[in-house]
Structure formats: C-alpha cells, structure tokens
Backbone and ligand atoms as CSV (ligand in chain L), in Angstrom:
chain,resi,resn,atom,element,x,y,z
A,1,MET,N,N,0.837,-1.202,0.000
A,1,MET,CA,C,0.000,0.000,0.000
A,1,MET,C,C,0.880,1.264,0.000
A,2,VAL,N,N,0.500,2.230,-0.791
A,2,VAL,CA,C,1.255,3.490,-0.850
A,2,VAL,C,C,0.653,4.462,0.166
A,3,THR,N,N,1.406,4.771,1.202
A,3,THR,CA,C,0.906,5.679,2.238
A,3,THR,C,C,1.365,7.113,1.957
A,4,ALA,N,N,0.789,8.056,2.712
A,4,ALA,CA,C,1.204,9.465,2.585
A,4,ALA,C,C,2.681,9.607,2.943
A,5,LEU,N,N,3.151,8.824,3.923
A,5,LEU,CA,C,4.564,8.887,4.322
A,5,LEU,C,C,5.471,8.404,3.189
A,6,HIS,N,N,5.055,7.281,2.535
A,6,HIS,CA,C,5.829,6.786,1.383
A,6,HIS,C,C,5.905,7.853,0.295
A,7,MET,N,N,4.762,8.495,0.023
A,7,MET,CA,C,4.723,9.536,-1.014
A,7,MET,C,C,5.698,10.657,-0.655
A,8,ARG,N,N,5.653,11.100,0.599
A,8,ARG,CA,C,6.527,12.183,1.056
A,8,ARG,C,C,8.008,11.800,0.899
A,9,LYS,N,N,8.337,10.560,1.326
A,9,LYS,CA,C,9.743,10.110,1.284
A,9,LYS,C,C,10.228,9.961,-0.160
A,10,ALA,N,N,9.399,9.357,-0.996
A,10,ALA,CA,C,9.824,9.114,-2.381
A,10,ALA,C,C,9.886,10.422,-3.174
A,11,LEU,N,N,8.807,11.197,-3.107
A,11,LEU,CA,C,8.750,12.411,-3.923
A,11,LEU,C,C,9.673,13.500,-3.397
A,12,GLY,N,N,10.055,13.392,-2.106
A,12,GLY,CA,C,11.017,14.340,-1.546
A,12,GLY,C,C,12.392,14.194,-2.166
A,13,ARG,N,N,12.592,13.097,-2.906
A,13,ARG,CA,C,13.869,12.877,-3.593
A,13,ARG,C,C,13.891,13.527,-4.976
A,14,PHE,N,N,12.785,14.173,-5.311
A,14,PHE,CA,C,12.748,14.980,-6.540
A,14,PHE,C,C,13.105,16.412,-6.116
A,15,VAL,N,N,14.250,16.904,-6.594
A,15,VAL,CA,C,14.739,18.226,-6.162
A,15,VAL,C,C,13.824,19.328,-6.691
A,16,SER,N,N,13.527,20.302,-5.846
A,16,SER,CA,C,12.719,21.429,-6.333
A,16,SER,C,C,13.310,22.742,-5.839
A,17,GLY,N,N,12.854,23.820,-6.443
A,17,GLY,CA,C,13.089,25.148,-5.884
A,17,GLY,C,C,12.014,25.417,-4.846
A,18,VAL,N,N,12.005,26.617,-4.320
A,18,VAL,CA,C,11.010,27.005,-3.315
A,18,VAL,C,C,10.394,28.333,-3.743
A,19,THR,N,N,9.068,28.400,-3.679
A,19,THR,CA,C,8.376,29.643,-4.049
A,19,THR,C,C,7.518,30.134,-2.890
A,20,ILE,N,N,7.190,31.415,-2.941
A,20,ILE,CA,C,6.096,31.947,-2.128
A,20,ILE,C,C,5.001,32.332,-3.108
A,21,VAL,N,N,3.820,31.752,-2.904
A,21,VAL,CA,C,2.653,32.100,-3.715
A,21,VAL,C,C,1.880,33.163,-2.940
A,22,THR,N,N,1.439,34.184,-3.647
A,22,THR,CA,C,0.764,35.314,-2.989
A,22,THR,C,C,-0.536,35.677,-3.715
A,23,THR,N,N,-1.510,36.124,-2.941
A,23,THR,CA,C,-2.758,36.653,-3.517
A,23,THR,C,C,-3.142,37.886,-2.712
A,24,ALA,N,N,-4.025,38.690,-3.289
A,24,ALA,CA,C,-4.539,39.854,-2.556
A,24,ALA,C,C,-5.901,40.231,-3.113
A,25,GLU,N,N,-6.780,40.662,-2.208
A,25,GLU,CA,C,-8.116,41.092,-2.656
A,25,GLU,C,C,-8.034,42.426,-3.374
A,26,CYS,N,N,-7.124,43.296,-2.927
A,26,CYS,CA,C,-6.946,44.598,-3.567
A,26,CYS,C,C,-5.483,44.999,-3.389
A,27,GLU,N,N,-5.092,46.099,-4.041
A,27,GLU,CA,C,-3.675,46.477,-4.017
A,27,GLU,C,C,-3.328,47.163,-2.695
A,28,ASP,N,N,-3.269,46.356,-1.639
A,28,ASP,CA,C,-3.055,46.877,-0.291
A,28,ASP,C,C,-2.336,45.767,0.496
A,29,ASN,N,N,-1.203,46.093,1.111
A,29,ASN,CA,C,-0.415,45.075,1.836
A,29,ASN,C,C,-1.245,44.327,2.874
A,30,ASP,N,N,-2.247,45.011,3.467
A,30,ASP,CA,C,-3.048,44.366,4.517
A,30,ASP,C,C,-3.935,43.244,3.976
A,31,SER,N,N,-4.170,43.234,2.669
A,31,SER,CA,C,-5.060,42.202,2.110
A,31,SER,C,C,-4.281,41.026,1.501
A,32,VAL,N,N,-2.952,41.034,1.677
A,32,VAL,CA,C,-2.119,39.991,1.051
A,32,VAL,C,C,-2.140,38.715,1.887
A,33,HIS,N,N,-2.192,37.568,1.195
A,33,HIS,CA,C,-1.952,36.280,1.858
A,33,HIS,C,C,-0.839,35.560,1.092
A,34,GLY,N,N,0.122,35.009,1.834
A,34,GLY,CA,C,1.241,34.303,1.213
A,34,GLY,C,C,1.390,32.904,1.770
A,35,MET,N,N,1.966,32.014,0.973
A,35,MET,CA,C,2.176,30.623,1.394
A,35,MET,C,C,3.391,30.045,0.678
A,36,THR,N,N,4.214,29.318,1.412
A,36,THR,CA,C,5.357,28.626,0.807
A,36,THR,C,C,4.865,27.431,-0.006
A,37,ALA,N,N,5.385,27.272,-1.219
A,37,ALA,CA,C,4.972,26.145,-2.062
A,37,ALA,C,C,6.140,25.673,-2.925
A,38,ASN,N,N,6.325,24.353,-2.974
A,38,ASN,CA,C,7.290,23.819,-3.940
A,38,ASN,C,C,6.595,22.959,-5.002
A,39,ALA,N,N,5.264,22.763,-4.846
A,39,ALA,CA,C,4.517,22.044,-5.889
A,39,ALA,C,C,4.130,23.058,-6.962
A,40,PHE,N,N,5.145,23.499,-7.666
A,40,PHE,CA,C,5.021,24.537,-8.689
A,40,PHE,C,C,5.743,24.027,-9.924
A,41,THR,N,N,5.150,24.227,-11.083
A,41,THR,CA,C,5.844,23.795,-12.305
A,41,THR,C,C,5.437,24.649,-13.502
A,42,SER,N,N,6.333,24.690,-14.460
A,42,SER,CA,C,6.026,25.282,-15.751
A,42,SER,C,C,5.144,24.292,-16.511
A,43,VAL,N,N,4.139,24.782,-17.233
A,43,VAL,CA,C,3.207,23.903,-17.943
A,43,VAL,C,C,3.303,24.089,-19.456
A,44,SER,N,N,3.319,25.323,-19.917
A,44,SER,CA,C,3.278,25.596,-21.358
A,44,SER,C,C,4.044,26.886,-21.636
A,45,LEU,N,N,4.750,26.895,-22.794
A,45,LEU,CA,C,5.480,28.122,-23.163
A,45,LEU,C,C,4.605,29.054,-23.984
A,46,ASP,N,N,3.751,28.485,-24.843
A,46,ASP,CA,C,2.906,29.303,-25.707
A,46,ASP,C,C,1.515,28.664,-25.817
A,47,PRO,N,N,0.537,29.093,-25.054
A,47,PRO,CA,C,0.565,30.258,-24.160
A,47,PRO,C,C,1.396,29.972,-22.908
A,48,PRO,N,N,1.865,31.027,-22.242
A,48,PRO,CA,C,2.696,30.829,-21.052
A,48,PRO,C,C,1.838,30.442,-19.847
A,49,LEU,N,N,1.972,29.177,-19.407
A,49,LEU,CA,C,1.164,28.672,-18.290
A,49,LEU,C,C,2.053,28.046,-17.230
A,50,VAL,N,N,1.667,28.223,-15.982
A,50,VAL,CA,C,2.331,27.547,-14.862
A,50,VAL,C,C,1.245,26.898,-14.006
A,51,LEU,N,N,1.694,26.122,-13.019
A,51,LEU,CA,C,0.740,25.421,-12.166
A,51,LEU,C,C,1.237,25.455,-10.718
A,52,VAL,N,N,0.316,25.737,-9.816
A,52,VAL,CA,C,0.596,25.665,-8.384
A,52,VAL,C,C,-0.412,24.714,-7.774
A,53,SER,N,N,0.068,23.787,-6.940
A,53,SER,CA,C,-0.813,22.813,-6.297
A,53,SER,C,C,-0.945,23.182,-4.815
A,54,THR,N,N,-2.184,23.443,-4.378
A,54,THR,CA,C,-2.385,23.838,-2.978
A,54,THR,C,C,-3.250,22.808,-2.268
A,55,SER,N,N,-2.893,22.510,-1.042
A,55,SER,CA,C,-3.691,21.610,-0.208
A,55,SER,C,C,-5.075,22.216,0.008
A,56,THR,N,N,-6.097,21.372,-0.022
A,56,THR,CA,C,-7.453,21.894,0.223
A,56,THR,C,C,-7.581,22.385,1.665
A,57,ARG,N,N,-6.612,22.002,2.519
A,57,ARG,CA,C,-6.648,22.478,3.915
A,57,ARG,C,C,-5.997,23.856,4.055
A,58,ALA,N,N,-5.229,24.279,3.058
A,58,ALA,CA,C,-4.523,25.569,3.154
A,58,ALA,C,C,-5.495,26.715,2.875
A,59,LYS,N,N,-5.324,27.798,3.629
A,59,LYS,CA,C,-6.147,28.999,3.360
A,59,LYS,C,C,-5.932,29.470,1.931
A,60,MET,N,N,-4.703,29.280,1.444
A,60,MET,CA,C,-4.373,29.751,0.098
A,60,MET,C,C,-5.284,29.158,-0.970
A,61,ASP,N,N,-5.739,27.938,-0.743
A,61,ASP,CA,C,-6.568,27.263,-1.749
A,61,ASP,C,C,-7.821,28.096,-2.064
A,62,SER,N,N,-8.538,28.518,-1.036
A,62,SER,CA,C,-9.754,29.312,-1.286
A,62,SER,C,C,-9.397,30.734,-1.700
A,63,ARG,N,N,-8.266,31.256,-1.175
A,63,ARG,CA,C,-7.868,32.632,-1.551
A,63,ARG,C,C,-7.637,32.730,-3.057
A,64,ILE,N,N,-6.958,31.728,-3.625
A,64,ILE,CA,C,-6.685,31.782,-5.074
A,64,ILE,C,C,-8.000,31.731,-5.846
A,65,LYS,N,N,-8.920,30.849,-5.391
A,65,LYS,CA,C,-10.213,30.740,-6.095
A,65,LYS,C,C,-10.974,32.065,-6.023
A,66,GLU,N,N,-10.918,32.734,-4.868
A,66,GLU,CA,C,-11.646,33.996,-4.699
A,66,GLU,C,C,-11.012,35.123,-5.513
A,67,CYS,N,N,-9.671,35.199,-5.481
A,67,CYS,CA,C,-8.979,36.343,-6.099
A,67,CYS,C,C,-8.843,36.191,-7.610
A,68,GLY,N,N,-8.668,34.955,-8.094
A,68,GLY,CA,C,-8.526,34.741,-9.543
A,68,GLY,C,C,-7.163,35.136,-10.089
A,69,ARG,N,N,-6.290,35.633,-9.232
A,69,ARG,CA,C,-4.926,35.963,-9.671
A,69,ARG,C,C,-3.967,35.522,-8.577
A,70,TYR,N,N,-2.732,35.205,-8.951
A,70,TYR,CA,C,-1.723,34.928,-7.927
A,70,TYR,C,C,-0.340,35.309,-8.419
A,71,GLY,N,N,0.546,35.533,-7.458
A,71,GLY,CA,C,1.939,35.820,-7.766
A,71,GLY,C,C,2.791,34.641,-7.337
A,72,VAL,N,N,3.900,34.438,-8.039
A,72,VAL,CA,C,4.871,33.408,-7.643
A,72,VAL,C,C,6.233,34.090,-7.534
A,73,SER,N,N,6.859,33.969,-6.369
A,73,SER,CA,C,8.224,34.477,-6.166
A,73,SER,C,C,9.126,33.275,-5.958
A,74,ILE,N,N,10.057,33.058,-6.879
A,74,ILE,CA,C,11.015,31.942,-6.752
A,74,ILE,C,C,12.180,32.445,-5.895
A,75,LEU,N,N,12.387,31.771,-4.752
A,75,LEU,CA,C,13.291,32.320,-3.743
A,75,LEU,C,C,14.769,32.113,-4.056
A,76,ALA,N,N,15.565,33.073,-3.588
A,76,ALA,CA,C,17.029,32.980,-3.641
A,76,ALA,C,C,17.518,32.225,-2.405
A,77,CYS,N,N,18.779,31.765,-2.476
A,77,CYS,CA,C,19.289,30.875,-1.419
A,77,CYS,C,C,19.339,31.527,-0.040
A,78,ASP,N,N,19.341,32.856,0.028
A,78,ASP,CA,C,19.380,33.508,1.355
A,78,ASP,C,C,17.977,33.770,1.910
A,79,GLN,N,N,16.943,33.217,1.268
A,79,GLN,CA,C,15.571,33.517,1.705
A,79,GLN,C,C,14.885,32.356,2.438
A,80,GLU,N,N,15.684,31.420,2.961
A,80,GLU,CA,C,15.101,30.315,3.737
A,80,GLU,C,C,14.207,30.819,4.884
A,81,PRO,N,N,14.635,31.873,5.643
A,81,PRO,CA,C,13.764,32.347,6.729
A,81,PRO,C,C,12.371,32.755,6.239
A,82,LEU,N,N,12.320,33.340,5.044
A,82,LEU,CA,C,11.009,33.727,4.497
A,82,LEU,C,C,10.168,32.501,4.202
A,83,SER,N,N,10.818,31.452,3.672
A,83,SER,CA,C,10.051,30.252,3.327
A,83,SER,C,C,9.534,29.575,4.603
A,84,LEU,N,N,10.296,29.635,5.689
A,84,LEU,CA,C,9.809,29.087,6.967
A,84,LEU,C,C,8.647,29.928,7.483
A,85,HIS,N,N,8.785,31.236,7.341
A,85,HIS,CA,C,7.704,32.123,7.805
A,85,HIS,C,C,6.399,31.813,7.069
A,86,PHE,N,N,6.464,31.732,5.749
A,86,PHE,CA,C,5.230,31.536,4.969
A,86,PHE,C,C,4.753,30.076,4.965
A,87,ALA,N,N,5.500,29.201,5.647
A,87,ALA,CA,C,5.013,27.839,5.869
A,87,ALA,C,C,4.432,27.720,7.271
A,88,GLY,N,N,4.432,28.826,8.011
A,88,GLY,CA,C,3.907,28.815,9.379
A,88,GLY,C,C,4.844,28.122,10.361
A,89,ALA,N,N,6.120,27.926,9.963
A,89,ALA,CA,C,7.071,27.206,10.817
A,89,ALA,C,C,7.930,28.156,11.648
A,90,ALA,N,N,7.896,29.450,11.339
A,90,ALA,CA,C,8.637,30.459,12.110
A,90,ALA,C,C,7.898,31.773,11.922
A,91,ASN,N,N,7.873,32.586,12.947
A,91,ASN,CA,C,7.143,33.846,12.829
A,91,ASN,C,C,8.147,34.987,12.701
A,92,GLN,N,N,8.374,35.434,11.465
A,92,GLN,CA,C,9.354,36.496,11.231
A,92,GLN,C,C,8.762,37.558,10.313
A,93,PRO,N,N,7.685,38.212,10.739
A,93,PRO,CA,C,6.996,39.180,9.865
A,93,PRO,C,C,7.881,40.355,9.473
A,94,ASP,N,N,8.924,40.659,10.288
A,94,ASP,CA,C,9.777,41.811,9.966
A,94,ASP,C,C,10.562,41.607,8.670
A,95,LEU,N,N,10.721,40.330,8.256
A,95,LEU,CA,C,11.477,40.046,7.023
A,95,LEU,C,C,10.639,40.234,5.767
A,96,VAL,N,N,9.336,40.370,5.954
A,96,VAL,CA,C,8.418,40.352,4.793
A,96,VAL,C,C,8.324,41.730,4.152
A,97,ARG,N,N,8.727,41.804,2.879
A,97,ARG,CA,C,8.588,43.057,2.118
A,97,ARG,C,C,7.943,42.714,0.775
A,98,PHE,N,N,6.770,43.303,0.543
A,98,PHE,CA,C,6.090,43.053,-0.730
A,98,PHE,C,C,6.433,44.148,-1.732
A,99,VAL,N,N,6.555,43.727,-2.992
A,99,VAL,CA,C,6.594,44.705,-4.087
A,99,VAL,C,C,5.395,44.368,-4.965
A,100,TRP,N,N,4.806,45.380,-5.575
A,100,TRP,CA,C,3.606,45.162,-6.389
A,100,TRP,C,C,3.964,45.273,-7.862
A,101,ARG,N,N,3.541,44.266,-8.631
A,101,ARG,CA,C,3.767,44.284,-10.074
A,101,ARG,C,C,2.483,43.826,-10.745
A,102,LYS,N,N,1.988,44.590,-11.700
A,102,LYS,CA,C,0.736,44.254,-12.413
A,102,LYS,C,C,-0.396,43.962,-11.420
A,103,GLY,N,N,-0.437,44.671,-10.307
A,103,GLY,CA,C,-1.504,44.496,-9.324
A,103,GLY,C,C,-1.376,43.257,-8.461
A,104,VAL,N,N,-0.194,42.588,-8.521
A,104,VAL,CA,C,0.013,41.346,-7.768
A,104,VAL,C,C,1.169,41.566,-6.777
A,105,PRO,N,N,1.000,41.115,-5.509
A,105,PRO,CA,C,2.090,41.257,-4.547
A,105,PRO,C,C,3.143,40.158,-4.737
A,106,LEU,N,N,4.412,40.540,-4.602
A,106,LEU,CA,C,5.513,39.580,-4.759
A,106,LEU,C,C,6.558,39.890,-3.692
A,107,LEU,N,N,7.458,38.939,-3.435
A,107,LEU,CA,C,8.423,39.106,-2.348
A,107,LEU,C,C,9.704,39.762,-2.851
A,108,GLU,N,N,10.076,40.847,-2.192
A,108,GLU,CA,C,11.316,41.548,-2.522
A,108,GLU,C,C,12.509,40.592,-2.402
A,109,GLY,N,N,13.450,40.687,-3.332
A,109,GLY,CA,C,14.683,39.902,-3.242
A,109,GLY,C,C,14.617,38.526,-3.878
A,110,ALA,N,N,13.434,38.150,-4.418
A,110,ALA,CA,C,13.316,36.829,-5.067
A,110,ALA,C,C,14.036,36.846,-6.415
A,111,LEU,N,N,14.373,35.652,-6.911
A,111,LEU,CA,C,15.066,35.550,-8.209
A,111,LEU,C,C,14.128,35.786,-9.379
A,112,VAL,N,N,12.867,35.352,-9.199
A,112,VAL,CA,C,11.870,35.449,-10.284
A,112,VAL,C,C,10.547,35.919,-9.700
A,113,HIS,N,N,9.883,36.780,-10.420
A,113,HIS,CA,C,8.513,37.188,-10.088
A,113,HIS,C,C,7.598,36.857,-11.263
A,114,LEU,N,N,6.487,36.171,-10.986
A,114,LEU,CA,C,5.476,35.898,-12.013
A,114,LEU,C,C,4.154,36.485,-11.541
A,115,ALA,N,N,3.481,37.218,-12.414
A,115,ALA,CA,C,2.126,37.711,-12.124
A,115,ALA,C,C,1.177,36.899,-13.002
A,116,CYS,N,N,0.251,36.168,-12.370
A,116,CYS,CA,C,-0.561,35.171,-13.096
A,116,CYS,C,C,-2.054,35.412,-12.907
A,117,THR,N,N,-2.814,35.019,-13.938
A,117,THR,CA,C,-4.278,34.985,-13.861
A,117,THR,C,C,-4.709,33.527,-13.938
A,118,VAL,N,N,-5.589,33.116,-13.015
A,118,VAL,CA,C,-6.038,31.718,-12.985
A,118,VAL,C,C,-6.907,31.445,-14.216
A,119,VAL,N,N,-6.548,30.383,-14.966
A,119,VAL,CA,C,-7.368,30.007,-16.122
A,119,VAL,C,C,-8.118,28.706,-15.866
A,120,ASP,N,N,-7.705,27.961,-14.847
A,120,ASP,CA,C,-8.354,26.681,-14.534
A,120,ASP,C,C,-7.941,26.248,-13.135
A,121,SER,N,N,-8.878,25.643,-12.389
A,121,SER,CA,C,-8.539,25.044,-11.091
A,121,SER,C,C,-9.124,23.640,-11.082
A,122,HIS,N,N,-8.244,22.635,-11.001
A,122,HIS,CA,C,-8.671,21.227,-11.050
A,122,HIS,C,C,-8.557,20.602,-9.667
A,123,PRO,N,N,-9.636,20.027,-9.132
A,123,PRO,CA,C,-9.499,19.256,-7.905
A,123,PRO,C,C,-8.643,18.017,-8.187
A,124,ALA,N,N,-7.720,17.700,-7.297
A,124,ALA,CA,C,-6.858,16.520,-7.475
A,124,ALA,C,C,-6.567,15.936,-6.097
A,125,GLY,N,N,-7.383,14.972,-5.666
A,125,GLY,CA,C,-7.191,14.377,-4.347
A,125,GLY,C,C,-7.337,15.425,-3.258
A,126,ASP,N,N,-6.323,15.491,-2.361
A,126,ASP,CA,C,-6.402,16.470,-1.273
A,126,ASP,C,C,-5.767,17.810,-1.654
A,127,HIS,N,N,-5.516,18.023,-2.944
A,127,HIS,CA,C,-4.971,19.291,-3.436
A,127,HIS,C,C,-5.835,19.841,-4.576
A,128,THR,N,N,-5.575,21.102,-4.923
A,128,THR,CA,C,-6.173,21.708,-6.125
A,128,THR,C,C,-5.035,22.202,-7.008
A,129,LEU,N,N,-5.149,21.915,-8.302
A,129,LEU,CA,C,-4.133,22.372,-9.266
A,129,LEU,C,C,-4.629,23.671,-9.893
A,130,HIS,N,N,-3.947,24.762,-9.608
A,130,HIS,CA,C,-4.351,26.068,-10.133
A,130,HIS,C,C,-3.449,26.416,-11.320
A,131,VAL,N,N,-4.010,26.352,-12.512
A,131,VAL,CA,C,-3.236,26.693,-13.710
A,131,VAL,C,C,-3.333,28.209,-13.905
A,132,GLY,N,N,-2.189,28.849,-14.042
A,132,GLY,CA,C,-2.170,30.304,-14.206
A,132,GLY,C,C,-1.504,30.719,-15.501
A,133,ARG,N,N,-2.146,31.686,-16.192
A,133,ARG,CA,C,-1.480,32.295,-17.366
A,133,ARG,C,C,-0.547,33.377,-16.838
A,134,VAL,N,N,0.706,33.335,-17.310
A,134,VAL,CA,C,1.696,34.319,-16.850
A,134,VAL,C,C,1.478,35.614,-17.630
A,135,ASP,N,N,0.990,36.637,-16.925
A,135,ASP,CA,C,0.726,37.929,-17.578
A,135,ASP,C,C,2.015,38.713,-17.760
A,136,GLN,N,N,2.917,38.572,-16.806
A,136,GLN,CA,C,4.202,39.252,-16.905
A,136,GLN,C,C,5.212,38.560,-15.998
A,137,LEU,N,N,6.475,38.618,-16.370
A,137,LEU,CA,C,7.507,38.001,-15.527
A,137,LEU,C,C,8.760,38.864,-15.483
A,138,TRP,N,N,9.519,38.685,-14.418
A,138,TRP,CA,C,10.769,39.401,-14.193
A,138,TRP,C,C,11.751,38.401,-13.596
A,139,TYR,N,N,13.025,38.472,-13.959
A,139,TYR,CA,C,13.991,37.548,-13.355
A,139,TYR,C,C,15.356,38.192,-13.197
A,140,ASP,N,N,16.133,37.588,-12.286
A,140,ASP,CA,C,17.453,38.097,-11.951
A,140,ASP,C,C,18.399,36.897,-11.868
A,141,ASP,N,N,19.707,37.147,-11.928
A,141,ASP,CA,C,20.658,36.063,-11.717
A,141,ASP,C,C,20.872,35.851,-10.220
A,142,GLY,N,N,21.330,34.663,-9.865
A,142,GLY,CA,C,21.596,34.386,-8.453
A,142,GLY,C,C,21.394,32.916,-8.160
A,143,ASN,N,N,21.715,32.518,-6.934
A,143,ASN,CA,C,21.559,31.119,-6.540
A,143,ASN,C,C,20.177,30.883,-5.948
A,144,PRO,N,N,19.509,29.818,-6.388
A,144,PRO,CA,C,18.169,29.545,-5.860
A,144,PRO,C,C,18.214,28.813,-4.528
A,145,LEU,N,N,17.135,28.944,-3.767
A,145,LEU,CA,C,16.919,28.089,-2.602
A,145,LEU,C,C,16.401,26.754,-3.128
A,146,VAL,N,N,16.921,25.664,-2.568
A,146,VAL,CA,C,16.608,24.319,-3.066
A,146,VAL,C,C,16.015,23.492,-1.926
A,147,PHE,N,N,15.046,22.635,-2.248
A,147,PHE,CA,C,14.417,21.770,-1.238
A,147,PHE,C,C,14.599,20.322,-1.674
A,148,TYR,N,N,15.127,19.502,-0.756
A,148,TYR,CA,C,15.412,18.100,-1.092
A,148,TYR,C,C,15.310,17.264,0.174
A,149,THR,N,N,14.583,16.175,0.110
A,149,THR,CA,C,14.344,15.262,1.247
A,149,THR,C,C,13.997,16.017,2.534
A,150,GLY,N,N,13.107,16.995,2.386
A,150,GLY,CA,C,12.600,17.699,3.562
A,150,GLY,C,C,13.535,18.746,4.135
A,151,SER,N,N,14.651,19.050,3.442
A,151,SER,CA,C,15.600,20.056,3.952
A,151,SER,C,C,15.881,21.112,2.893
A,152,PHE,N,N,16.227,22.291,3.382
A,152,PHE,CA,C,16.623,23.372,2.469
A,152,PHE,C,C,18.096,23.215,2.131
A,153,ARG,N,N,18.426,23.455,0.887
A,153,ARG,CA,C,19.829,23.370,0.433
A,153,ARG,C,C,20.111,24.601,-0.414
A,154,SER,N,N,21.399,24.822,-0.696
A,154,SER,CA,C,21.696,25.866,-1.673
A,154,SER,C,C,22.503,25.223,-2.787
A,155,LEU,N,N,22.306,25.753,-3.953
A,155,LEU,CA,C,22.912,25.168,-5.138
A,155,LEU,C,C,24.019,26.101,-5.599
A,156,GLU,N,N,25.260,25.618,-5.622
A,156,GLU,CA,C,26.340,26.444,-6.147
A,156,GLU,C,C,26.330,26.300,-7.656
A,157,LEU,N,N,25.982,27.376,-8.332
A,157,LEU,CA,C,25.907,27.303,-9.790
A,157,LEU,C,C,27.304,27.170,-10.375
A,158,LEU,N,N,27.386,26.431,-11.467
A,158,LEU,CA,C,28.658,26.321,-12.178
A,158,LEU,C,C,28.951,27.653,-12.854
A,159,GLY,N,N,30.209,27.859,-13.226
A,159,GLY,CA,C,30.542,29.065,-13.972
A,159,GLY,C,C,29.715,29.112,-15.247
A,160,ARG,N,N,29.427,30.311,-15.716
A,160,ARG,CA,C,28.525,30.466,-16.860
A,160,ARG,C,C,28.982,29.662,-18.081
A,161,ASP,N,N,30.303,29.580,-18.309
A,161,ASP,CA,C,30.805,28.903,-19.502
A,161,ASP,C,C,30.519,27.404,-19.465
A,162,ASP,N,N,30.279,26.873,-18.257
A,162,ASP,CA,C,30.054,25.432,-18.129
A,162,ASP,C,C,28.597,25.043,-18.348
A,163,HIS,N,N,27.711,26.047,-18.494
A,163,HIS,CA,C,26.295,25.722,-18.607
A,163,HIS,C,C,25.971,25.079,-19.950
A,164,MET,N,N,25.105,24.067,-19.934
A,164,MET,CA,C,24.560,23.524,-21.168
A,164,MET,C,C,23.427,24.457,-21.602
A,165,GLY,N,N,23.321,24.721,-22.871
A,165,GLY,CA,C,22.338,25.710,-23.341
A,165,GLY,C,C,20.993,25.126,-23.695
A,166,PHE,N,N,20.223,24.671,-22.722
A,166,PHE,CA,C,18.884,24.157,-23.026
A,166,PHE,C,C,17.865,25.281,-23.034
L,1,FAD,P1,P,-1.247,30.139,7.007
L,1,FAD,O1,O,-0.688,28.850,7.499
L,1,FAD,O2,O,-2.197,30.891,7.857
L,1,FAD,O3,O,-0.094,31.173,6.620
L,1,FAD,C1,C,1.197,30.777,6.368
L,1,FAD,C2,C,2.146,31.737,7.036
L,1,FAD,O4,O,2.287,32.893,6.216
L,1,FAD,C3,C,1.698,32.230,8.415
L,1,FAD,O5,O,2.816,32.177,9.277
L,1,FAD,C4,C,1.267,33.662,8.180
L,1,FAD,O6,O,1.539,34.508,9.277
L,1,FAD,C5,C,2.154,34.056,6.988
L,1,FAD,N1,N,1.519,35.100,6.183
L,1,FAD,C6,C,0.477,34.942,5.332
L,1,FAD,N2,N,0.174,36.124,4.763
L,1,FAD,C7,C,1.060,37.044,5.262
L,1,FAD,C8,C,1.266,38.440,5.054
L,1,FAD,N3,N,0.480,39.188,4.262
L,1,FAD,N4,N,2.293,39.053,5.709
L,1,FAD,C9,C,3.092,38.363,6.554
L,1,FAD,N5,N,2.936,37.028,6.808
L,1,FAD,C10,C,1.925,36.399,6.175
L,1,FAD,N6,N,1.571,23.477,0.869
L,1,FAD,C11,C,0.832,23.358,-0.261
L,1,FAD,O7,O,-0.407,23.369,-0.209
L,1,FAD,N7,N,1.449,23.239,-1.504
L,1,FAD,C12,C,2.803,23.236,-1.628
L,1,FAD,O8,O,3.312,23.156,-2.742
L,1,FAD,C13,C,3.584,23.349,-0.449
L,1,FAD,N8,N,4.925,23.333,-0.528
L,1,FAD,C14,C,5.671,23.512,0.595
L,1,FAD,C15,C,7.069,23.560,0.472
L,1,FAD,C16,C,7.862,23.764,1.584
L,1,FAD,C17,C,9.374,23.799,1.405
L,1,FAD,C18,C,7.254,23.934,2.852
L,1,FAD,C19,C,8.122,24.174,4.069
L,1,FAD,C20,C,5.868,23.890,2.994
L,1,FAD,C21,C,5.063,23.681,1.868
L,1,FAD,N9,N,3.671,23.642,1.941
L,1,FAD,C22,C,2.910,23.493,0.810
L,1,FAD,C23,C,2.980,23.793,3.233
L,1,FAD,C24,C,2.408,25.225,3.412
L,1,FAD,O9,O,3.387,26.210,3.178
L,1,FAD,C25,C,1.868,25.404,4.851
L,1,FAD,O10,O,0.958,24.360,5.156
L,1,FAD,C26,C,1.201,26.758,5.037
L,1,FAD,O11,O,1.131,27.044,6.426
L,1,FAD,C27,C,-0.207,26.838,4.472
L,1,FAD,O12,O,-0.578,28.189,4.457
L,1,FAD,P2,P,-2.053,28.717,4.596
L,1,FAD,O13,O,-2.480,29.271,3.263
L,1,FAD,O14,O,-2.960,27.699,5.222
L,1,FAD,O15,O,-1.919,29.980,5.570
C-alpha cells in the first residue's frame, strides 16, 4: 500500500526550488496572503502557463479561487527564513517586504517574479491544481533556494561557460 509517508519520502527525492505564492483582494499590503509552495511547475510556453498545487486544507486554496490571480516568487538561497515564515514554521513578519507588479504582490529579493491569472482550477485528491497564465515576468541572476528530502539546500551554480544551453 502506498501511504502518505511513502509519497513524502519518495517524492522528496525529486529536487525542487522554493516559491512563495501570494494573492490579494486589492492592491493593499493588509489584504495579502502568502504561502510557501514547492509544488510549482512550468506547464506551457505558448501560451505561457504555470501550475501551483495547494492543499485543500490551506487557506491559500480558497484565496486563489476567490482572487482569480496569484503571484509566484522563486526564492534565492538567502531567503530560507522567508520560506519558513510563509510555511507557518517560524514567525518572522519583519522580514516580509512586498513589491507590487501588475496588481500582484511579490516578495522583494526573489530571483523570479510571475504575475498570473487563474485560467483553470482542477481538484486533485487532497490538493487543487491552479493553472495560471503568466501575464508578466521578471527575473534576476543568483543562486536559488533548493528543497530536497525535507531540507533546504543551496545550489552552487557552475561558472557560466560550463552551462549547457537548453
Ligand atoms: P497560514 O498557514 O495561515 O499562513 C502561512 C504563514 O504565512 C503564516 O505564518 C502567516 O503569518 C504568513 N503570512 C500569510 N500572509 C502574510 C502576510 N500578508 N504578511 C506576513 N505574513 C503572512 N503546501 C501546499 O499546499 N502546496 C505546496 O506546494 C507546499 N509546498 C511547501 C514547500 C515547503 C518547502 C514547505 C516548508 C511547505 C510547503 N507547503 C505546501 C505547506 C504550506 O506552506 C503550509 O501548510 C502553510 O502554512 C499553508 O498556508 P495557509 O495558506 O494555510 O496559511
């Protein structure tokens, strides 16, 4: 039998980055809700689509359905404290700084910002898959925060000349 623990242990061996997903009812910091998520993936290049999977138990699940838009901030390696904060594992509100882009709140200092409009929400077991069209994106160079087997890691990027050009 495949248990939730087996799923966690096996799938935790798939390396991911770490994001903060954000929504807001209006362009006001007081209306923002954020949540740490690594169940995030690129879906389509043309049209540009991404996907975020939220637990039906998370407040974020209903917030995304209500707001119809969400932001994704892909974290840099020095932003582990923020990811703990938005996972409810540490309370560090002083570290939280939002920047607004296209009416969507995003986390200052992240490597990538995506402003998305929800085009579909699919129920999937105890999660919901929220497909978002990327309305606009911004990115910077730097080392990402990495999550593997339940721990945060940092990835030392190879020198630029060593990169394969995919
Ligand atoms: P809450 O638990 O109420 O909020 C989360 C935290 O964010 C709280 O501490 C809250 O104070 C803070 N916060 C929210 N809004 C603001 C704001 N405006 N200003 C300051 N602080 C604010 N869960 C998933 O469903 N999908 C995933 O892909 C996923 N991936 C994860 C990856 C990692 C590495 C980790 C550590 C956790 C992951 N989780 C994921 C679990 C998820 O982050 C937690 O269960 C989270 O607590 C659920 O958030 P919530 O929406 O229920 O809101």
